[in-house]
N, C-alpha and C positions, 0 to 999 in steps of 0.2 A: 639748737645749733652748737656745734662743738667749739670749745674754747681751749686755747693753749695756756697753760699756767707755768710761768717761768720764774725762777728765783736765782739770786746770787750769780748774776752775770759777771760781775767784777771786771768790767771794762775789757772783756775778752771779745774783741770784734770778730775774730775768726770763728769762734764757737757760735756766736750769735748769728753770724751770716749763714752758717751751715744749717742751723735750726730754722731760720727763716725760709731757707730753700726747702727744707723738709715740709714745713707747714704750707708753703705755696703749692708744692706738688700735690698736697691733699686738700687744697682749697679751704684751709683753716685760716680764717681772717681775724677772728676775735682773739685778743691777747690780753692776759692779765699778768702783771709783773709784781712779784711779792717782795721786791726791794733788793738793795745792794746791787744796783746797776753799776755802780762805780766802786773804786777801791781795789787795791792790789794790782790790777792790770794796767796795760799801757795805752788804752784807747777810751778814756772816760767820756770825751766829747762825742765821739762817734757812737758809743753805746747809748748815751742819753738821747741823741738825735734819732737813732733807730727806733727808740721806744716812745717818742713823742706822742704817737697816735695809739698807744695801748689803751684799752678800754678802762683799765684800772691800773694805777701805779702806786704801790704801797711804799712807804718810807721804811728803809732798812737802817741798821745802825750806822752804816757808812754814809748814807745821805744825811742822817741826823748829825753825825760828827762833822761833816763838811759844812753843814748849815750852822752848827752851834759849836760843840767842843767834844772831842773824843777822849774823855778823861780816863777811860779804862782800856785804851788801846795799848798794845805792846809796842816796843820800839820799831819793829819791822812794819807793823800796820800804821804806826804814826808817820813813819817816813813816807810811806805811800800816800797817806792822807794829805800831808803837806804838799807833796808833788801834785796830787790831784787838784787841790785848791788852786795852785798856780796855773795849771792847765786850763781850768775853767775861767780864770781871769786873764788869760794870755792876751797881750797886746798885739799878737800876730793875727788876731781875728777881729772882725768888726765888733764894736762895742754892743751893737744890737743883738748879735749872735750870742755873745756872752750873757746878756740879759735874758735871752730866751732859755738858756740852759739853767740859769738860777731861778727863773720864774717857774720852770717845770719842776725843779726840786721843791719849790715853795708850795706847789699844789698837792704834794703827796700827803695822803692820810695814813694814819697808823693802823686803822682797822676799817674795813669796808664789809658791809653785810648786804646780801642779796637774797631775800627770803630766808631760808634756813641754811644758807651757805655763807660762811665767813672766810675772809681773806686777811691775813696779817703776816708779818715777817717772822717774829720769834715765837710768841705764844699769845693767846688772848689775855693772859694776866699781865705780862710785861711785853708789849708789842715789839719793841725794837731790840730788846736785850736778853730775854730769857731763852735759853737753849732747851730744846727737847731732843733727847738722844735715846737710843734703844734701852740703855741701862735704867732710864727713868721709870720704866714700867714697874720696877720694884718699889718705887716711891709712890705708894698709892695716895698719900695725902696731896702730893704735888699734882699727880694726874687727875685726881678727883676735882681739885680746885680748877684745873684747866677745863675739864669737861663740863663743869657747872656753868661755864660761860659760853658754851657751844650749844646752838639749837639742834643741829643735826650733823653738819659737815664743816670742817675747818681745814683750809689749806695754809701751810706754813713753809718757811725755808730756814735760813740762818745756820743750821748745823751742817749743811752741805751733805747730809746723809738721807737718801730717799728711803722712806719707811712709812708704815701705817700703824696707828694705834687705835684701839677701840675701847669704849667705856666699860667693858667687862674685863679690862686690864689684860688684853691680848695684844700682840704686836707681830709684825711680819715685814721682812724685806721683800722687794719686788720679785726676786727670783722665786721665793716661796709661794708667791701669788700667781706665778706664771705670767707676770707682767701686767696684770689687770685685776680689778675688783669691781663687782657689781653691787652698788650700794643698795639695791632693792632687796638684797639678801641679808641685810643687817638687822631687819626687824626694828625693834625700838632702841637698838644700840646707836651710840654716837661714834663718829670717826674723826680722827686727826690725821691728816695726810701731809707728809713732807715731800715736796717735789724734787728734792735734791738740788744740786748746784749745776747750773748751765755752764758757768765759766771757770769753776774751780772745785770739781768734785773731791770728796775726801772719804770715799767708801772703797778705795782701791781700784776703781774703774775710772780711767782718765777721760772717757767719753763724756760729752755734754749730756746732762740729765735734765729732764722736765716731764710734765704730765699733760695729758689732754683729758677733757671731761665733757661728756655729751648730756649731762643731766642725770645719767644713771650709772654709766661705767667710767671709771678712772683707769687710764692706761699710762703706764710708765714707759718712757722712751729713752734710748741712748743713741747719740749721733756722733760719728767720728768727725774730727776736724783737724786742721793743720796746726798741731801743737808747736812745731818748731818755729813757725813764723811768729807766734805769740811770744815764745821763749826768747827768740832773738831780739824782739822789740824791747822786752824787759831788760835783757842784758845790755842793750844800748843806752838805757837810762841809768846813769850813775846813782840817782837818788832812790831808785826802786831796788830793794834788796834782791840779789840773785835767787835767794831761797824761794821767793814768790814765783819765779820761773821754773825752778827745778821741780817743785811739787806738782806742777801741771802734768809732767811726764809720767808720774806714778799714781796720780789721783789720791794724794795724801796731804 
């Protein structure tokens, strides 16, 4: 059965709603979330509630920071983090609803494995913090250390850049793959797949990014959504830096 793999929603309710509509139209009901449901965006409560019933919910660095402490966050990210904490504790909502949000955060695992398929946020080596970006293919020591921890397939997010990496030190963007890759053609090679960011892409394409996986074929998808509504919500919140809205319009 096909599963949708979503990463880095970043409290973007408009993008998540459009992706859910896309999945419903195709009768895709299984959802795996690779973390960073919250942070940066204006709707952390709504995004969390929309993903309550995801099959797997991985802890991203933003969930980790809200639960504990985001010591390596830059000032813009920290401002959003503190605002997000206040939203999740808001007295405008029933206390039991706030508990439900925090309990959901508390159930998140850093790594989940299903047979030879692994799911994590950053990388298998440092699940919530290590970035993998296309330039890393030149760092064979780093990539070999990552692939040593993968049985066959690993899905990640965190960098906000959709991409694939194979254990023979090859890599490709979705366009070069014509939007899909058949894992049956890998032979004994392992593969690392970045789903991109649903709510804050950084590959120059502002559309929501995610993948679907039927057990053999991974397909990359892009979905249009109402950016301006999300941007206006961020502008309306004095404590969220406007930069986090502006970047949504350009996918950077």
